[in-house]
C-alpha positions in Angstrom: 26.9 -1.6 -17.9 26.1 1.7 -19.7 22.9 1.6 -21.8 22.5 4.1 -24.5 19.0 5.3 -25.3 17.6 7.8 -27.8 17.0 11.4 -26.8 13.6 11.9 -25.2 13.7 8.8 -23.1 14.6 8.2 -19.5 16.0 5.0 -18.1 16.1 3.8 -14.5 16.0 0.6 -12.4 12.5 -0.8 -11.8 10.9 -0.5 -8.4 8.1 -2.6 -6.8 5.6 0.1 -7.9 6.4 -0.9 -11.5 5.4 -4.5 -11.0 1.8 -4.3 -12.3 2.7 -2.5 -15.5 5.7 -4.8 -16.0 3.4 -7.9 -15.8 1.0 -6.1 -18.2 3.8 -5.6 -20.6 5.2 -9.1 -20.2 1.7 -10.5 -20.9 1.2 -8.2 -24.0 4.5 -9.6 -25.4 3.6 -13.2 -24.7 0.1 -12.8 -26.0 1.5 -11.3 -29.2 4.3 -13.9 -29.6 2.7 -17.0 -28.2 -1.1 -16.3 -28.1 -1.2 -16.7 -24.3 -0.6 -14.7 -21.1 2.3 -16.4 -19.4 2.8 -14.1 -16.4 0.9 -13.8 -13.1 1.3 -10.8 -10.8 1.9 -12.9 -7.7 4.5 -15.1 -9.4 6.4 -12.1 -10.7 6.3 -10.5 -7.3 7.8 -13.6 -5.8 10.6 -13.5 -8.4 11.3 -9.8 -7.9 11.7 -10.5 -4.1 14.0 -13.4 -4.4 17.3 -12.9 -2.5 19.6 -13.1 -5.5 17.4 -10.8 -7.7 18.2 -7.2 -7.3 15.8 -4.7 -8.9 18.6 -2.0 -8.8 21.0 -4.0 -10.9 18.9 -6.5 -12.7 16.2 -4.3 -14.2 15.7 -1.2 -16.3 12.5 0.6 -17.2 12.4 3.1 -20.1 10.0 6.1 -20.3 9.3 8.7 -22.8 10.3 11.8 -21.0 7.5 13.9 -22.4 5.0 11.8 -20.5 6.8 11.9 -17.2 8.3 9.2 -15.0 5.1 7.7 -13.9 4.1 6.4 -17.3 5.7 3.1 -18.3 5.8 3.0 -22.1 8.4 0.6 -23.4 11.0 -1.9 -22.4 11.0 -3.4 -18.9 12.9 -6.5 -18.5 15.0 -8.6 -16.2 17.8 -11.2 -16.1 18.6 -10.8 -19.8 14.9 -10.8 -20.9 13.9 -7.8 -22.9 10.4 -6.8 -23.7 10.4 -4.1 -26.2 8.4 -2.8 -29.1 5.1 -3.0 -27.3 3.7 0.0 -25.5 1.4 0.4 -22.5 0.1 3.3 -20.5 -1.7 6.5 -21.1 -0.6 8.3 -24.2 1.1 5.3 -25.7 0.6 5.0 -29.4 
């Protein structure tokens, strides 16, 4: 699948090093939408390590290129779940 993103953004598959920021973003979304934090770091790690879950093909992270690849700012999701519109990380507005 080819995903089109606006100029100034970079997209790539998630890596295990993105896990903490992903959980922070998932919880920001669930807190905003439901009023509770639904995700635990350990549980998400277990899910990301499941045999049928492939970070390379099942995830995408999107960065603002002006902040560099180490700053997660928007849109990490998996298995058809998209978390967007909320921003985390230094320099996020």
